[in-house]
Backbone atoms as SQL, in Angstrom:
CREATE TABLE atoms (id INTEGER PRIMARY KEY, chain TEXT, resi INTEGER, resn TEXT, atom TEXT, x REAL, y REAL, z REAL);
INSERT INTO atoms VALUES
  (1, 'A', 1, 'MET', 'N', 47.018, 162.026, 108.256),
  (2, 'A', 1, 'MET', 'CA', 47.788, 162.504, 109.344),
  (3, 'A', 1, 'MET', 'C', 48.882, 161.507, 109.685),
  (4, 'A', 2, 'SER', 'N', 50.089, 161.932, 109.903),
  (5, 'A', 2, 'SER', 'CA', 51.219, 161.067, 110.178),
  (6, 'A', 2, 'SER', 'C', 51.101, 160.415, 111.565),
  (7, 'A', 3, 'ASN', 'N', 51.804, 159.282, 111.673),
  (8, 'A', 3, 'ASN', 'CA', 51.770, 158.527, 112.974),
  (9, 'A', 3, 'ASN', 'C', 52.323, 159.401, 114.093),
  (10, 'A', 4, 'ASN', 'N', 53.375, 160.154, 113.773),
  (11, 'A', 4, 'ASN', 'CA', 53.981, 161.051, 114.786),
  (12, 'A', 4, 'ASN', 'C', 52.936, 162.057, 115.272),
  (13, 'A', 5, 'ARG', 'N', 52.191, 162.603, 114.291),
  (14, 'A', 5, 'ARG', 'CA', 51.174, 163.652, 114.662),
  (15, 'A', 5, 'ARG', 'C', 50.099, 163.034, 115.518),
  (16, 'A', 6, 'ASN', 'N', 49.720, 161.771, 115.225),
  (17, 'A', 6, 'ASN', 'CA', 48.671, 161.130, 116.001),
  (18, 'A', 6, 'ASN', 'C', 49.200, 160.883, 117.444),
  (19, 'A', 7, 'LYS', 'N', 50.444, 160.530, 117.629),
  (20, 'A', 7, 'LYS', 'CA', 51.022, 160.307, 118.969),
  (21, 'A', 7, 'LYS', 'C', 51.019, 161.631, 119.692),
  (22, 'A', 8, 'LYS', 'N', 51.413, 162.708, 119.012),
  (23, 'A', 8, 'LYS', 'CA', 51.471, 164.040, 119.632),
  (24, 'A', 8, 'LYS', 'C', 50.054, 164.445, 120.073),
  (25, 'A', 9, 'ALA', 'N', 49.056, 164.193, 119.225),
  (26, 'A', 9, 'ALA', 'CA', 47.709, 164.529, 119.594),
  (27, 'A', 9, 'ALA', 'C', 47.195, 163.762, 120.822),
  (28, 'A', 10, 'GLU', 'N', 47.571, 162.455, 120.891),
  (29, 'A', 10, 'GLU', 'CA', 47.168, 161.659, 122.012),
  (30, 'A', 10, 'GLU', 'C', 47.876, 162.213, 123.339),
  (31, 'A', 11, 'LYS', 'N', 49.112, 162.492, 123.187),
  (32, 'A', 11, 'LYS', 'CA', 49.901, 163.007, 124.345),
  (33, 'A', 11, 'LYS', 'C', 49.238, 164.291, 124.921),
  (34, 'A', 12, 'PHE', 'N', 48.999, 165.261, 124.064),
  (35, 'A', 12, 'PHE', 'CA', 48.465, 166.553, 124.525),
  (36, 'A', 12, 'PHE', 'C', 46.979, 166.390, 124.911),
  (37, 'A', 13, 'SER', 'N', 46.293, 165.542, 124.272),
  (38, 'A', 13, 'SER', 'CA', 44.885, 165.328, 124.642),
  (39, 'A', 13, 'SER', 'C', 44.815, 164.820, 126.092),
  (40, 'A', 14, 'ALA', 'N', 45.686, 163.893, 126.474),
  (41, 'A', 14, 'ALA', 'CA', 45.713, 163.327, 127.785),
  (42, 'A', 14, 'ALA', 'C', 46.065, 164.393, 128.788),
  (43, 'A', 15, 'MET', 'N', 47.030, 165.296, 128.415),
  (44, 'A', 15, 'MET', 'CA', 47.405, 166.407, 129.333),
  (45, 'A', 15, 'MET', 'C', 46.241, 167.357, 129.532),
  (46, 'A', 16, 'PHE', 'N', 45.577, 167.783, 128.433),
  (47, 'A', 16, 'PHE', 'CA', 44.504, 168.707, 128.590),
  (48, 'A', 16, 'PHE', 'C', 43.287, 168.110, 129.288),
  (49, 'A', 17, 'LYS', 'N', 43.076, 166.802, 129.097),
  (50, 'A', 17, 'LYS', 'CA', 41.985, 166.138, 129.829),
  (51, 'A', 17, 'LYS', 'C', 42.283, 166.168, 131.312),
  (52, 'A', 18, 'ALA', 'N', 43.481, 165.918, 131.666),
  (53, 'A', 18, 'ALA', 'CA', 43.906, 165.917, 133.099),
  (54, 'A', 18, 'ALA', 'C', 43.690, 167.304, 133.697),
  (55, 'A', 19, 'LEU', 'N', 44.110, 168.315, 132.924),
  (56, 'A', 19, 'LEU', 'CA', 44.031, 169.712, 133.460),
  (57, 'A', 19, 'LEU', 'C', 42.626, 170.269, 133.353),
  (58, 'A', 20, 'SER', 'N', 41.697, 169.601, 132.742),
  (59, 'A', 20, 'SER', 'CA', 40.360, 170.132, 132.647),
  (60, 'A', 20, 'SER', 'C', 39.626, 170.048, 134.000),
  (61, 'A', 21, 'ASN', 'N', 40.129, 169.253, 134.910),
  (62, 'A', 21, 'ASN', 'CA', 39.556, 169.200, 136.279),
  (63, 'A', 21, 'ASN', 'C', 40.114, 170.288, 137.086),
  (64, 'A', 22, 'LYS', 'N', 39.258, 171.038, 137.790),
  (65, 'A', 22, 'LYS', 'CA', 39.701, 172.237, 138.503),
  (66, 'A', 22, 'LYS', 'C', 40.693, 171.894, 139.631),
  (67, 'A', 23, 'HIS', 'N', 40.467, 170.807, 140.301),
  (68, 'A', 23, 'HIS', 'CA', 41.345, 170.373, 141.380),
  (69, 'A', 23, 'HIS', 'C', 42.732, 169.998, 140.878),
  (70, 'A', 24, 'ARG', 'N', 42.715, 169.286, 139.703),
  (71, 'A', 24, 'ARG', 'CA', 44.017, 168.841, 139.133),
  (72, 'A', 24, 'ARG', 'C', 44.750, 170.093, 138.619),
  (73, 'A', 25, 'LEU', 'N', 44.020, 170.988, 138.000),
  (74, 'A', 25, 'LEU', 'CA', 44.668, 172.224, 137.542),
  (75, 'A', 25, 'LEU', 'C', 45.214, 173.031, 138.683),
  (76, 'A', 26, 'THR', 'N', 44.500, 173.087, 139.814),
  (77, 'A', 26, 'THR', 'CA', 45.021, 173.839, 140.991),
  (78, 'A', 26, 'THR', 'C', 46.285, 173.165, 141.494),
  (79, 'A', 27, 'ILE', 'N', 46.306, 171.889, 141.616),
  (80, 'A', 27, 'ILE', 'CA', 47.446, 171.146, 142.099),
  (81, 'A', 27, 'ILE', 'C', 48.663, 171.332, 141.156),
  (82, 'A', 28, 'PHE', 'N', 48.416, 171.335, 139.868),
  (83, 'A', 28, 'PHE', 'CA', 49.463, 171.558, 138.890),
  (84, 'A', 28, 'PHE', 'C', 49.991, 172.991, 138.987),
  (85, 'A', 29, 'MET', 'N', 49.099, 173.912, 139.168),
  (86, 'A', 29, 'MET', 'CA', 49.521, 175.330, 139.302),
  (87, 'A', 29, 'MET', 'C', 50.319, 175.493, 140.647),
  (88, 'A', 30, 'ARG', 'N', 49.933, 174.762, 141.706),
  (89, 'A', 30, 'ARG', 'CA', 50.662, 174.941, 142.923),
  (90, 'A', 30, 'ARG', 'C', 52.106, 174.398, 142.785),
  (91, 'A', 31, 'LEU', 'N', 52.204, 173.267, 142.024),
  (92, 'A', 31, 'LEU', 'CA', 53.539, 172.763, 141.779),
  (93, 'A', 31, 'LEU', 'C', 54.392, 173.778, 140.961),
  (94, 'A', 32, 'LEU', 'N', 53.767, 174.422, 139.985),
  (95, 'A', 32, 'LEU', 'CA', 54.481, 175.396, 139.175),
  (96, 'A', 32, 'LEU', 'C', 54.905, 176.549, 140.032),
  (97, 'A', 33, 'ASP', 'N', 54.061, 176.989, 140.963),
  (98, 'A', 33, 'ASP', 'CA', 54.411, 178.107, 141.832),
  (99, 'A', 33, 'ASP', 'C', 55.576, 177.776, 142.707),
  (100, 'A', 34, 'CYS', 'N', 55.649, 176.556, 143.204),
  (101, 'A', 34, 'CYS', 'CA', 56.750, 176.281, 144.142),
  (102, 'A', 34, 'CYS', 'C', 58.019, 175.887, 143.408),
  (103, 'A', 35, 'CYS', 'N', 57.894, 175.504, 142.147),
  (104, 'A', 35, 'CYS', 'CA', 59.044, 174.970, 141.483),
  (105, 'A', 35, 'CYS', 'C', 59.664, 175.873, 140.371),
  (106, 'A', 36, 'GLY', 'N', 58.921, 176.784, 139.839),
  (107, 'A', 36, 'GLY', 'CA', 59.402, 177.616, 138.774),
  (108, 'A', 36, 'GLY', 'C', 59.307, 176.881, 137.464),
  (109, 'A', 37, 'PRO', 'N', 58.544, 177.400, 136.546),
  (110, 'A', 37, 'PRO', 'CA', 58.227, 176.672, 135.320),
  (111, 'A', 37, 'PRO', 'C', 59.369, 176.493, 134.319),
  (112, 'A', 38, 'ASN', 'N', 60.301, 177.389, 134.256),
  (113, 'A', 38, 'ASN', 'CA', 61.364, 177.219, 133.260),
  (114, 'A', 38, 'ASN', 'C', 62.722, 176.947, 133.915),
  (115, 'A', 39, 'VAL', 'N', 62.738, 176.504, 135.126),
  (116, 'A', 39, 'VAL', 'CA', 63.997, 176.182, 135.787),
  (117, 'A', 39, 'VAL', 'C', 64.030, 174.695, 135.965),
  (118, 'A', 40, 'HIS', 'N', 65.133, 174.092, 135.537),
  (119, 'A', 40, 'HIS', 'CA', 65.299, 172.681, 135.644),
  (120, 'A', 40, 'HIS', 'C', 66.126, 172.298, 136.919),
  (121, 'A', 41, 'TYR', 'N', 65.492, 171.710, 137.840),
  (122, 'A', 41, 'TYR', 'CA', 66.184, 171.292, 139.045),
  (123, 'A', 41, 'TYR', 'C', 66.340, 169.772, 138.949),
  (124, 'A', 42, 'GLY', 'N', 67.359, 169.236, 139.594),
  (125, 'A', 42, 'GLY', 'CA', 67.561, 167.831, 139.578),
  (126, 'A', 42, 'GLY', 'C', 66.471, 167.136, 140.406),
  (127, 'A', 43, 'VAL', 'N', 66.337, 165.833, 140.194),
  (128, 'A', 43, 'VAL', 'CA', 65.347, 165.044, 140.870),
  (129, 'A', 43, 'VAL', 'C', 65.445, 165.140, 142.388),
  (130, 'A', 44, 'ASP', 'N', 66.666, 165.310, 142.911),
  (131, 'A', 44, 'ASP', 'CA', 66.817, 165.313, 144.373),
  (132, 'A', 44, 'ASP', 'C', 66.723, 166.685, 144.968),
  (133, 'A', 45, 'SER', 'N', 66.455, 167.707, 144.169),
  (134, 'A', 45, 'SER', 'CA', 66.359, 169.103, 144.709),
  (135, 'A', 45, 'SER', 'C', 65.133, 169.306, 145.486),
  (136, 'A', 46, 'ASP', 'N', 65.224, 169.693, 146.734),
  (137, 'A', 46, 'ASP', 'CA', 64.090, 169.857, 147.618),
  (138, 'A', 46, 'ASP', 'C', 63.216, 171.011, 147.161),
  (139, 'A', 47, 'GLU', 'N', 63.770, 172.065, 146.532),
  (140, 'A', 47, 'GLU', 'CA', 62.970, 173.246, 146.093),
  (141, 'A', 47, 'GLU', 'C', 62.034, 172.841, 145.019),
  (142, 'A', 48, 'MET', 'N', 62.282, 171.753, 144.301),
  (143, 'A', 48, 'MET', 'CA', 61.454, 171.354, 143.176),
  (144, 'A', 48, 'MET', 'C', 60.290, 170.462, 143.537),
  (145, 'A', 49, 'LYS', 'N', 60.320, 170.042, 144.800),
  (146, 'A', 49, 'LYS', 'CA', 59.316, 169.027, 145.240),
  (147, 'A', 49, 'LYS', 'C', 58.346, 169.576, 146.225),
  (148, 'A', 50, 'ALA', 'N', 57.172, 169.085, 146.291),
  (149, 'A', 50, 'ALA', 'CA', 56.220, 169.490, 147.294),
  (150, 'A', 50, 'ALA', 'C', 55.521, 168.195, 147.816),
  (151, 'A', 51, 'CYS', 'N', 55.334, 168.151, 149.076),
  (152, 'A', 51, 'CYS', 'CA', 54.667, 166.985, 149.691),
  (153, 'A', 51, 'CYS', 'C', 53.208, 166.937, 149.224),
  (154, 'A', 52, 'VAL', 'N', 52.753, 165.749, 148.967),
  (155, 'A', 52, 'VAL', 'CA', 51.368, 165.552, 148.492),
  (156, 'A', 52, 'VAL', 'C', 50.360, 166.204, 149.427),
  (157, 'A', 53, 'GLY', 'N', 50.583, 166.131, 150.724),
  (158, 'A', 53, 'GLY', 'CA', 49.683, 166.753, 151.706),
  (159, 'A', 53, 'GLY', 'C', 49.578, 168.235, 151.564),
  (160, 'A', 54, 'LYS', 'N', 50.654, 168.868, 151.259),
  (161, 'A', 54, 'LYS', 'CA', 50.654, 170.336, 151.081),
  (162, 'A', 54, 'LYS', 'C', 49.931, 170.731, 149.775),
  (163, 'A', 55, 'LEU', 'N', 49.993, 169.878, 148.798),
  (164, 'A', 55, 'LEU', 'CA', 49.335, 170.230, 147.528),
  (165, 'A', 55, 'LEU', 'C', 47.803, 170.245, 147.629),
  (166, 'A', 56, 'GLY', 'N', 47.319, 169.366, 148.522),
  (167, 'A', 56, 'GLY', 'CA', 45.836, 169.246, 148.627),
  (168, 'A', 56, 'GLY', 'C', 45.253, 170.197, 149.659),
  (169, 'A', 57, 'LYS', 'N', 46.103, 170.962, 150.352),
  (170, 'A', 57, 'LYS', 'CA', 45.632, 171.806, 151.429),
  (171, 'A', 57, 'LYS', 'C', 44.601, 172.871, 150.847),
  (172, 'A', 58, 'ASP', 'N', 43.532, 172.986, 151.592),
  (173, 'A', 58, 'ASP', 'CA', 42.419, 174.004, 151.288),
  (174, 'A', 58, 'ASP', 'C', 41.627, 173.682, 149.992),
  (175, 'A', 59, 'LEU', 'N', 41.772, 172.475, 149.468),
  (176, 'A', 59, 'LEU', 'CA', 40.957, 172.144, 148.251),
  (177, 'A', 59, 'LEU', 'C', 39.563, 171.655, 148.622),
  (178, 'A', 60, 'GLY', 'N', 39.354, 171.293, 149.845),
  (179, 'A', 60, 'GLY', 'CA', 38.023, 170.873, 150.285),
  (180, 'A', 60, 'GLY', 'C', 37.750, 169.460, 149.821),
  (181, 'A', 61, 'ILE', 'N', 38.796, 168.657, 149.596),
  (182, 'A', 61, 'ILE', 'CA', 38.597, 167.229, 149.223),
  (183, 'A', 61, 'ILE', 'C', 39.465, 166.379, 150.087),
  (184, 'A', 62, 'VAL', 'N', 39.081, 165.149, 150.260),
  (185, 'A', 62, 'VAL', 'CA', 39.820, 164.209, 151.132),
  (186, 'A', 62, 'VAL', 'C', 41.151, 163.807, 150.509),
  (187, 'A', 63, 'SER', 'N', 42.084, 163.393, 151.324),
  (188, 'A', 63, 'SER', 'CA', 43.408, 163.101, 150.912),
  (189, 'A', 63, 'SER', 'C', 43.519, 161.984, 149.800),
  (190, 'A', 64, 'SER', 'N', 42.538, 161.011, 149.905),
  (191, 'A', 64, 'SER', 'CA', 42.587, 159.946, 148.895),
  (192, 'A', 64, 'SER', 'C', 42.214, 160.542, 147.513),
  (193, 'A', 65, 'THR', 'N', 41.351, 161.538, 147.490),
  (194, 'A', 65, 'THR', 'CA', 41.019, 162.156, 146.235),
  (195, 'A', 65, 'THR', 'C', 42.150, 163.016, 145.704),
  (196, 'A', 66, 'VAL', 'N', 42.851, 163.670, 146.597),
  (197, 'A', 66, 'VAL', 'CA', 44.055, 164.398, 146.201),
  (198, 'A', 66, 'VAL', 'C', 45.039, 163.417, 145.568),
  (199, 'A', 67, 'SER', 'N', 45.285, 162.282, 146.235),
  (200, 'A', 67, 'SER', 'CA', 46.194, 161.296, 145.655),
  (201, 'A', 67, 'SER', 'C', 45.751, 160.828, 144.308),
  (202, 'A', 68, 'HIS', 'N', 44.421, 160.653, 144.104),
  (203, 'A', 68, 'HIS', 'CA', 43.894, 160.234, 142.815),
  (204, 'A', 68, 'HIS', 'C', 44.199, 161.315, 141.758),
  (205, 'A', 69, 'HIS', 'N', 43.981, 162.553, 142.075),
  (206, 'A', 69, 'HIS', 'CA', 44.325, 163.653, 141.138),
  (207, 'A', 69, 'HIS', 'C', 45.800, 163.700, 140.811),
  (208, 'A', 70, 'ILE', 'N', 46.617, 163.459, 141.808),
  (209, 'A', 70, 'ILE', 'CA', 48.065, 163.488, 141.507),
  (210, 'A', 70, 'ILE', 'C', 48.430, 162.319, 140.581),
  (211, 'A', 71, 'LYS', 'N', 47.844, 161.148, 140.804),
  (212, 'A', 71, 'LYS', 'CA', 48.163, 160.032, 139.973),
  (213, 'A', 71, 'LYS', 'C', 47.718, 160.302, 138.538),
  (214, 'A', 72, 'GLU', 'N', 46.585, 161.026, 138.356),
  (215, 'A', 72, 'GLU', 'CA', 46.080, 161.305, 137.005),
  (216, 'A', 72, 'GLU', 'C', 47.048, 162.314, 136.320),
  (217, 'A', 73, 'LEU', 'N', 47.549, 163.295, 137.074),
  (218, 'A', 73, 'LEU', 'CA', 48.491, 164.247, 136.540),
  (219, 'A', 73, 'LEU', 'C', 49.800, 163.504, 136.141),
  (220, 'A', 74, 'HIS', 'N', 50.192, 162.605, 136.955),
  (221, 'A', 74, 'HIS', 'CA', 51.381, 161.784, 136.591),
  (222, 'A', 74, 'HIS', 'C', 51.157, 160.882, 135.390),
  (223, 'A', 75, 'ARG', 'N', 50.034, 160.234, 135.324),
  (224, 'A', 75, 'ARG', 'CA', 49.672, 159.367, 134.228),
  (225, 'A', 75, 'ARG', 'C', 49.619, 160.148, 132.913),
  (226, 'A', 76, 'ALA', 'N', 49.240, 161.403, 132.940),
  (227, 'A', 76, 'ALA', 'CA', 49.097, 162.234, 131.753),
  (228, 'A', 76, 'ALA', 'C', 50.509, 162.785, 131.395),
  (229, 'A', 77, 'GLY', 'N', 51.510, 162.510, 132.212),
  (230, 'A', 77, 'GLY', 'CA', 52.864, 163.022, 131.899),
  (231, 'A', 77, 'GLY', 'C', 53.101, 164.462, 132.314),
  (232, 'A', 78, 'LEU', 'N', 52.283, 165.036, 133.148),
  (233, 'A', 78, 'LEU', 'CA', 52.382, 166.398, 133.561),
  (234, 'A', 78, 'LEU', 'C', 53.308, 166.608, 134.746),
  (235, 'A', 79, 'ILE', 'N', 53.382, 165.581, 135.614),
  (236, 'A', 79, 'ILE', 'CA', 54.235, 165.725, 136.811),
  (237, 'A', 79, 'ILE', 'C', 55.034, 164.422, 136.977),
  (238, 'A', 80, 'CYS', 'N', 56.113, 164.575, 137.743),
  (239, 'A', 80, 'CYS', 'CA', 56.897, 163.464, 138.173),
  (240, 'A', 80, 'CYS', 'C', 56.642, 163.169, 139.672),
  (241, 'A', 81, 'MET', 'N', 56.857, 161.958, 140.039),
  (242, 'A', 81, 'MET', 'CA', 56.614, 161.547, 141.441),
  (243, 'A', 81, 'MET', 'C', 57.749, 160.686, 141.938),
  (244, 'A', 82, 'GLU', 'N', 58.005, 160.819, 143.249),
  (245, 'A', 82, 'GLU', 'CA', 59.032, 159.967, 143.861),
  (246, 'A', 82, 'GLU', 'C', 58.593, 159.681, 145.332),
  (247, 'A', 83, 'ARG', 'N', 58.590, 158.448, 145.708),
  (248, 'A', 83, 'ARG', 'CA', 58.243, 158.090, 147.080),
  (249, 'A', 83, 'ARG', 'C', 59.541, 158.244, 147.945),
  (250, 'A', 84, 'ARG', 'N', 59.317, 158.869, 149.106),
  (251, 'A', 84, 'ARG', 'CA', 60.367, 159.077, 150.047),
  (252, 'A', 84, 'ARG', 'C', 59.881, 158.670, 151.388),
  (253, 'A', 85, 'GLY', 'N', 60.040, 157.413, 151.773),
  (254, 'A', 85, 'GLY', 'CA', 59.464, 156.883, 153.004),
  (255, 'A', 85, 'GLY', 'C', 57.955, 156.885, 152.881),
  (256, 'A', 86, 'GLN', 'N', 57.261, 157.566, 153.809),
  (257, 'A', 86, 'GLN', 'CA', 55.810, 157.618, 153.751),
  (258, 'A', 86, 'GLN', 'C', 55.356, 158.859, 152.870),
  (259, 'A', 87, 'ASN', 'N', 56.252, 159.675, 152.497),
  (260, 'A', 87, 'ASN', 'CA', 55.919, 160.869, 151.649),
  (261, 'A', 87, 'ASN', 'C', 56.060, 160.535, 150.211),
  (262, 'A', 88, 'ILE', 'N', 55.306, 161.253, 149.432),
  (263, 'A', 88, 'ILE', 'CA', 55.450, 161.216, 147.969),
  (264, 'A', 88, 'ILE', 'C', 55.717, 162.622, 147.519),
  (265, 'A', 89, 'ASP', 'N', 56.874, 162.807, 146.922),
  (266, 'A', 89, 'ASP', 'CA', 57.208, 164.166, 146.350),
  (267, 'A', 89, 'ASP', 'C', 56.805, 164.235, 144.946),
  (268, 'A', 90, 'CYS', 'N', 56.330, 165.421, 144.529),
  (269, 'A', 90, 'CYS', 'CA', 55.912, 165.647, 143.161),
  (270, 'A', 90, 'CYS', 'C', 56.555, 166.940, 142.645),
  (271, 'A', 91, 'TRP', 'N', 56.785, 166.929, 141.344),
  (272, 'A', 91, 'TRP', 'CA', 57.359, 168.144, 140.749),
  (273, 'A', 91, 'TRP', 'C', 57.015, 168.129, 139.253),
  (274, 'A', 92, 'VAL', 'N', 57.146, 169.326, 138.651),
  (275, 'A', 92, 'VAL', 'CA', 56.928, 169.460, 137.271),
  (276, 'A', 92, 'VAL', 'C', 58.261, 169.580, 136.591),
  (277, 'A', 93, 'ASP', 'N', 58.551, 168.739, 135.643),
  (278, 'A', 93, 'ASP', 'CA', 59.814, 168.789, 134.903),
  (279, 'A', 93, 'ASP', 'C', 59.729, 169.958, 133.915),
  (280, 'A', 94, 'ALA', 'N', 60.813, 170.704, 133.784),
  (281, 'A', 94, 'ALA', 'CA', 60.823, 171.836, 132.875),
  (282, 'A', 94, 'ALA', 'C', 60.606, 171.478, 131.438),
  (283, 'A', 95, 'LYS', 'N', 60.957, 170.185, 131.093),
  (284, 'A', 95, 'LYS', 'CA', 60.681, 169.687, 129.773),
  (285, 'A', 95, 'LYS', 'C', 59.181, 169.591, 129.457),
  (286, 'A', 96, 'THR', 'N', 58.409, 169.298, 130.442),
  (287, 'A', 96, 'THR', 'CA', 56.953, 169.244, 130.255),
  (288, 'A', 96, 'THR', 'C', 56.394, 170.651, 129.892),
  (289, 'A', 97, 'ILE', 'N', 56.807, 171.672, 130.675),
  (290, 'A', 97, 'ILE', 'CA', 56.401, 173.016, 130.429),
  (291, 'A', 97, 'ILE', 'C', 56.836, 173.449, 129.014),
  (292, 'A', 98, 'GLN', 'N', 58.066, 173.126, 128.695),
  (293, 'A', 98, 'GLN', 'CA', 58.593, 173.535, 127.407),
  (294, 'A', 98, 'GLN', 'C', 57.766, 172.830, 126.274),
  (295, 'A', 99, 'SER', 'N', 57.428, 171.553, 126.454),
  (296, 'A', 99, 'SER', 'CA', 56.664, 170.868, 125.371),
  (297, 'A', 99, 'SER', 'C', 55.271, 171.476, 125.207),
  (298, 'A', 100, 'LEU', 'N', 54.674, 171.943, 126.315),
  (299, 'A', 100, 'LEU', 'CA', 53.338, 172.582, 126.202),
  (300, 'A', 100, 'LEU', 'C', 53.527, 174.014, 125.513),
  (301, 'A', 101, 'ALA', 'N', 54.619, 174.714, 125.889),
  (302, 'A', 101, 'ALA', 'CA', 54.827, 176.003, 125.263),
  (303, 'A', 101, 'ALA', 'C', 55.080, 175.810, 123.728),
  (304, 'A', 102, 'ASP', 'N', 55.871, 174.828, 123.372),
  (305, 'A', 102, 'ASP', 'CA', 56.158, 174.540, 121.957),
  (306, 'A', 102, 'ASP', 'C', 54.874, 174.196, 121.224),
  (307, 'A', 103, 'PHE', 'N', 54.004, 173.400, 121.870),
  (308, 'A', 103, 'PHE', 'CA', 52.729, 173.036, 121.258),
  (309, 'A', 103, 'PHE', 'C', 51.912, 174.284, 120.891),
  (310, 'A', 104, 'PHE', 'N', 51.792, 175.205, 121.799),
  (311, 'A', 104, 'PHE', 'CA', 51.011, 176.431, 121.538),
  (312, 'A', 104, 'PHE', 'C', 51.704, 177.332, 120.526),
  (313, 'A', 105, 'LYS', 'N', 52.995, 177.399, 120.557),
  (314, 'A', 105, 'LYS', 'CA', 53.799, 178.210, 119.564),
  (315, 'A', 105, 'LYS', 'C', 53.546, 177.644, 118.191),
  (316, 'A', 106, 'GLU', 'N', 53.544, 176.364, 118.069),
  (317, 'A', 106, 'GLU', 'CA', 53.307, 175.669, 116.800),
  (318, 'A', 106, 'GLU', 'C', 51.947, 175.995, 116.224),
  (319, 'A', 107, 'LEU', 'N', 50.955, 176.003, 117.091),
  (320, 'A', 107, 'LEU', 'CA', 49.621, 176.327, 116.670),
  (321, 'A', 107, 'LEU', 'C', 49.526, 177.773, 116.253),
  (322, 'A', 108, 'GLN', 'N', 50.243, 178.670, 116.919),
  (323, 'A', 108, 'GLN', 'CA', 50.161, 180.048, 116.643),
  (324, 'A', 108, 'GLN', 'C', 50.801, 180.398, 115.257),
  (325, 'A', 109, 'THR', 'N', 51.805, 179.660, 114.876),
  (326, 'A', 109, 'THR', 'CA', 52.505, 179.922, 113.600),
  (327, 'A', 109, 'THR', 'C', 51.763, 179.396, 112.420),
  (328, 'A', 110, 'LYS', 'N', 50.750, 178.636, 112.622),
  (329, 'A', 110, 'LYS', 'CA', 49.977, 178.004, 111.503),
  (330, 'A', 110, 'LYS', 'C', 48.847, 178.885, 111.040);
């Protein structure tokens, strides 16, 4: 297996591991709902961002756990984060969604 293929496997493995947790998957899906999966907004676009507190609403977990899940999604490369005063804005970059779509398309054609 080529080195490039190994890196790709590591990247997607980390993404899928992060999404295997139901709370992280829910948070990721909420970001997709508010942001639009195939629309690329600039980093400063308010439509693309959601406050961390809003993402954890109704999950039945404490805010520190929500923050942990958000950090794990960020660490896996699934979301972007930006601190704005006491708030942390999160968003899904369209490139991330496209790379996941390309990954599955590639598997489908083999």
